[in-house]
Residue, then its C-alpha position, 0 to 999 in steps of 0.5 A: m068883033i075882033e080884027q081878022i087874024d092871020p092863020s099862020l100867026i095862030g098856027w105859029s103861036r100855038a106851035q111855040f106854046a105847045m113846043t115850049a110846054m113839052y120841053h118843060w113837061l120833060f123836067v117838071p115830072l122827074t122833079l116831083g118824083l125824085a122830091m118824093i123818092m130822095g125824101i123817103m131815102e133821107t128819112l130812112y137815113v135819119r131813122t136808122g143812122k146808116a151812112f148808106w141811105k145819106q149817100t143814096a139820098k145825096f146821089w138822087m139829090k144831085i140828080f134832082g138838082i140837075n133836073f130842077a135848074v133846067g125845069v125852072a128856066t123853061g117854066l119862066i119862058l112859058e109863063f112870059q108867053f101869056g103876055t107876049n103872044w097871048s095878050n088878049y087872053s091876058w087882058f080878058v082873064g088876067d084877074i083870074f088866071g094870074a091870081p094862081l100864078a102869082i101864089e105859085g110864084i110867091l109862095a111856092f117857088f120861094m119856099e122851093a128856093t129857101f129850103i133847096a139851098v139847105m137841102f144841098f149845102g146844109w149836110n154839116k151845117v144843120s142838124k139831121r131833122f132840120h136838114l130832112a125837114s128841108t128835103w121834104l119842104t123842098g119836095i112839098g114846095a115843088t108840089i104846091s107849085a104844081w098845084w097852082i099851076l094846074v088850078a090855072n090850067t084846069w080853069m082854062q078847061h072849065p071856067v068857074g068862079m067868075a063874072f063878065n064885067p062889060d065896062t072893062v071887057r074883062n072877066e073878074m074873080v067872084d069866088f076864089w075858092a071856086v077857082a082853087f078847089q073845084p072838083m076838076a082841079v083837084t083831080k087834075f092835080f092828083h092825076s098829073v103829080l102822081s104821073g110825075w111820081v110814076f116817072g120819077a120811080a121809072f127813072v130810079v129803077g131804070v138808072s139802078c138797073w143800069y148799074l146792075l147791068r154794068r155790075r156796079h153799086r149792087q146794094f145801092a141799085l137794089q135798094s133804090i129799086k125796091i123803094a122805087s118799085i113800091f113807090g111807083l106801084a102805088a102812084t100807078l094805082i092812084v093814077a089810074l083811079t084818078g084817070d077814071r074821075s078825070g074822064y067822068e069830069v071830061a064827059r060833064h064839062q068837055p064833051m067834045k074832048l071825050a068824043a074826040m078821044e074816042g074818035m066817035e062821030q055818032g054816040g048813043h046809049s050803051q057805048g063801049l069803049e073802043v081799046v084800039p080800032g076793032i076792039e071794044i069793051p061793051n058799055m064801058l064808055s057809057f058807064l065811065a061817062t055817066r056811071t051807068a052802063d046804058g048811059y048816053v054819051p054824044g059823039m062829035e056830030d051829035i054835039l054840033q047838032g044838039g038836041y040831047l039831054t046834058h048831064d044837068g038835064d038840059t037840052a043841048l044847043s046846036a053849035e049854030e044856036k051857040m054861034a048866034r047867041g054868041r054873036m048877039a053877045v058880042n053885038a050887045l057888047a059893042q052896043y052897050r059900050a057905045a051907048a055907055q059912052d054916049g050917056n045913053s043909059m036906056e039903050a045901054d041897060s037894054a044892051r046889057a040885059v041882052l049881053e048877060e042873057n047870052v054871055e055864056y056863049f060869048g066865045y062862040g061869036y068868034i067861031e067861023q063855023p061849027e066844024d071848027l069846034i071838032p079838035n084834031v081827032n088823030l092828035v087826041y085818039w091815039p095819044f090818049r091810047i098810048m097814055v092808057g096802055l102805058g099806064v097799064y104797062f107800068i102797073l105790071f112793070f112795078f109789080l115785077s120790079a117789086w116782086f124780082t127785089r125779094k131776096e135780091a134776085l133782080a142782081q142775078p144775070r138771068f134778069k138782064w132782060f129786065h135790066c134793059l127793059a128797065v132802062v127803056s121804060i125811062f123813055f116810056g115815062m116820058i112819052a106817057g106824060q107827053a101823050g097826057w098833055i097832048v090829050a088835055e090840051v089838043g082835046r080843048q081846041p079851038w079854045a084857049i078857054q073852054d066855051l068862053l075864048p077861042v084862040n083866034a080871039a086870044i091871040s096878040s097882034l103880032s108879025p107871023s114872022a116874028v113868032k116864027t123866028t122866036f119859035f126856032v130861037f127858043l127850039a134851039l135854046f131848049t134843045v141845047l138846055l136838054v142836051a146839056e142837061a142830059g150830058i151832065m146827068v149822064k156824067a153824074i150817073a156815070k160817076g155814080p154815088e159817092g161812098v158806096d162800094n163799087a164791088a158787085e159781089s159785096p152783099v152788104e154795102g150799107s152796113k160797111d158804109s154805116k161805119n164810116 
């Protein structure tokens, strides 16, 4: 058993990691979204030869570059925390968790670093097509980087492809492909990355509508809105599909998270989906979770008490039974190591047999009471509704935006209300992304790795005051970075795209620029 951990150490370590992750996720979605949009715009430049599209692409690249730099800084600090604040976690599963992060650093990050230089500084030094390839490869590199990070995160939600080695007290990878391409990872990748595309599209529409409000860069704004609206609408529809699939995966592998998302203490058959308290869609939760309208969905109390049939047809154990078997596994590990050290092979084999029989419940041996298995319900229930509600909002938003750009109607003064809404929608995109990650990570608690390692066993042995101090240091640092980035970005937006006619009455700015 591990030594008793100060609860304040766990709290401050979790708070520090959550704060770092939330700051980091302010930048990542915009990077992913802008990478695709600027690639589309430069493709139009190469295909048409119009300088208008070149200047449009260069402007959004500038915004991408500002955001990308700060995102890298916050991401590096986030990864270092696994070694500083969560060293037991790193020891216990480092052979598995470290692999996708290493691939991300060696392959994807170097790919981004190589081609981003060509993208920014190679306009007059390489051919149009090579530069276009560099732009797309920068975006693809960022997307591949997200893939491996999300593979690592998904493994924490559903650990697969591993075996526990009692001699090293570590979980070791036995199936790389199971880790890298499990269905839950594929679903999470598309859901998370495409949500970034939605935010990137909302950002482009919002900034472009700001130009229309100010009667500046009319043609630039309208063309940017048209591309971003179609791109954003397609992304939101796919996000909705992947969200449905994600809910099904959560029901299979993280039923407690699903119950917390619905605030459901007692489950049953034919469960409805609660839109908000008092409003419910009949049978919808059962259909989403089981693909049948009368399927059984357990509530939080049902999961603690056990006795129901799981998706695999097995009878679910109660929390008490899992905790008892977890303690058996922990004690058997201690007995095995002691016997092996003493050279008592018979006793070691006996202890190892008990360990292997109960190892899947190993993490439950560190749970103090069944109620600890229930996450903070309010922190899961409400962010889930915010995320879904904003997802529906963005489907309508992009549909209207695409519709209004027909025949340049959106430039008319009577659409000022939509221009203001579009600017506000930038912040809606941020909120939706943050809400999604809160659901994913808070819903997994108390587990650092689902059913395998709780946070109280994953923590480093540190002074709570030291973690508290670094929390406020990082908070100040990231806030300064955020304010600096916002200031630089606002100045770049205020300056506007270079080489684009600022006259609001000019209807064909692109054709003028194409002659330059």
